[in-house]
TORTIVEX-343900 format. One record per residue (C-alpha): residue in three letters; x, y, z; chain. Coordinates in Angstrom, 2 decimals, decimal comma, always signed. Layout:
{site 'ALA' {X Y Z} 'A'}
...
// end
This chain:
{site 'MET' {-53,65 -43,07 +79,46} 'A'}
{site 'ASN' {-53,66 -39,39 +80,50} 'A'}
{site 'ASN' {-51,00 -36,68 +79,48} 'A'}
{site 'GLN' {-49,73 -36,48 +83,23} 'A'}
{site 'SER' {-49,25 -40,22 +83,20} 'A'}
{site 'ILE' {-47,40 -40,35 +80,01} 'A'}
{site 'ILE' {-45,10 -37,62 +81,42} 'A'}
{site 'ILE' {-44,24 -39,38 +84,46} 'A'}
{site 'LYS' {-43,56 -42,66 +82,47} 'A'}
{site 'GLN' {-41,05 -40,43 +80,43} 'A'}
{site 'ILE' {-39,30 -38,74 +83,30} 'A'}
{site 'ILE' {-38,95 -41,99 +85,08} 'A'}
{site 'GLY' {-37,25 -43,60 +81,87} 'A'}
{site 'LYS' {-35,19 -40,71 +81,43} 'A'}
{site 'THR' {-34,17 -40,70 +85,05} 'A'}
{site 'VAL' {-33,39 -44,52 +84,95} 'A'}
{site 'LYS' {-31,28 -43,76 +81,71} 'A'}
{site 'ALA' {-29,52 -40,88 +83,36} 'A'}
{site 'LEU' {-28,54 -42,77 +86,44} 'A'}
{site 'ARG' {-27,34 -45,96 +84,57} 'A'}
{site 'VAL' {-25,21 -44,14 +82,12} 'A'}
{site 'LYS' {-23,79 -42,36 +85,28} 'A'}
{site 'ARG' {-22,97 -45,60 +86,93} 'A'}
{site 'ASP' {-21,36 -46,76 +83,51} 'A'}
{site 'LEU' {-23,92 -49,61 +83,36} 'A'}
{site 'SER' {-25,22 -51,14 +79,98} 'A'}
{site 'GLN' {-28,75 -52,13 +79,43} 'A'}
{site 'GLU' {-27,51 -55,73 +80,01} 'A'}
{site 'ASP' {-25,47 -55,00 +83,07} 'A'}
{site 'LEU' {-28,74 -53,44 +84,73} 'A'}
{site 'ALA' {-30,78 -56,22 +83,33} 'A'}
{site 'GLY' {-28,71 -58,54 +85,09} 'A'}
{site 'LEU' {-28,46 -56,93 +88,38} 'A'}
{site 'CYS' {-32,52 -56,79 +88,49} 'A'}
{site 'GLU' {-33,11 -60,13 +86,84} 'A'}
{site 'VAL' {-35,12 -58,53 +83,77} 'A'}
{site 'ASP' {-34,78 -58,74 +80,27} 'A'}
{site 'ARG' {-32,49 -56,06 +78,40} 'A'}
{site 'SER' {-35,55 -54,91 +76,51} 'A'}
{site 'TYR' {-37,55 -54,29 +79,65} 'A'}
{site 'ILE' {-35,15 -51,92 +80,60} 'A'}
{site 'SER' {-35,24 -50,48 +77,37} 'A'}
{site 'MET' {-38,96 -49,94 +77,24} 'A'}
{site 'ILE' {-38,68 -47,99 +80,50} 'A'}
{site 'GLU' {-35,99 -45,91 +79,38} 'A'}
{site 'VAL' {-37,85 -44,81 +76,39} 'A'}
{site 'GLY' {-41,24 -44,49 +78,41} 'A'}
{site 'ARG' {-43,15 -47,32 +76,76} 'A'}
{site 'ASN' {-43,18 -49,17 +80,02} 'A'}
{site 'GLU' {-44,01 -47,97 +83,78} 'A'}
{site 'PRO' {-42,12 -49,93 +86,19} 'A'}
{site 'SER' {-44,27 -51,10 +89,53} 'A'}
{site 'VAL' {-42,89 -49,71 +92,63} 'A'}
{site 'SER' {-41,39 -53,00 +93,77} 'A'}
{site 'LYS' {-39,38 -52,81 +90,31} 'A'}
{site 'ILE' {-38,39 -49,45 +90,96} 'A'}
{site 'PHE' {-36,93 -50,45 +94,19} 'A'}
{site 'GLU' {-35,17 -53,28 +92,43} 'A'}
{site 'LEU' {-33,95 -50,86 +89,77} 'A'}
{site 'CYS' {-32,56 -48,56 +92,48} 'A'}
{site 'ASP' {-30,85 -51,50 +94,00} 'A'}
{site 'GLY' {-28,88 -51,95 +90,80} 'A'}
{site 'LEU' {-28,57 -48,32 +90,21} 'A'}
{site 'LYS' {-26,93 -48,06 +93,83} 'A'}
{site 'ILE' {-29,45 -45,03 +94,67} 'A'}
{site 'LYS' {-31,87 -45,14 +97,41} 'A'}
{site 'PRO' {-35,43 -45,21 +96,21} 'A'}
{site 'SER' {-36,23 -41,77 +98,06} 'A'}
{site 'ASP' {-33,31 -40,35 +96,22} 'A'}
{site 'PHE' {-34,74 -41,76 +92,97} 'A'}
{site 'PHE' {-38,32 -40,36 +93,76} 'A'}
{site 'ARG' {-37,01 -36,81 +94,41} 'A'}
{site 'ILE' {-35,25 -36,81 +91,24} 'A'}
{site 'VAL' {-38,24 -37,70 +89,30} 'A'}
{site 'GLU' {-40,30 -35,40 +91,43} 'A'}
{site 'ILE' {-38,12 -32,50 +90,63} 'A'}
{site 'GLU' {-37,96 -33,40 +87,33} 'A'}
{site 'TYR' {-41,82 -33,58 +86,98} 'A'}
{site 'GLU' {-42,13 -29,94 +88,56} 'A'}
{site 'LYS' {-39,78 -28,35 +85,92} 'A'}
{site 'HIS' {-41,73 -30,20 +83,37} 'A'}
{site 'PRO' {-43,63 -27,31 +81,20} 'A'}
{site 'ASN' {-46,87 -29,18 +80,79} 'A'}
{site 'THR' {-47,52 -30,17 +84,54} 'A'}
{site 'GLY' {-48,58 -27,00 +85,79} 'A'}
{site 'SER' {-46,40 -27,89 +89,37} 'A'}
{site 'GLU' {-44,93 -24,29 +89,28} 'A'}
{site 'ASN' {-48,53 -22,62 +89,66} 'A'}
{site 'ASP' {-49,24 -24,87 +92,99} 'A'}
// end
């Protein structure tokens, strides 16, 4: 796995966690809304698991955010990351 993939997984995880906390949901709450195990949410949040696009849509539904807004947040965070080199594009 290349560095870019690791960075994206970490950003997705941090974004899910930030939105979950903002909505005052526990990992258990979000897991229930998405019909997954709490450990799956935990693994996403720490960057050890990369959810599929369809699972991201389910997470967004549970987090009450449009998928386009979720991906926009991820893109912004990715562009701010010092190791992506996107600032020079």
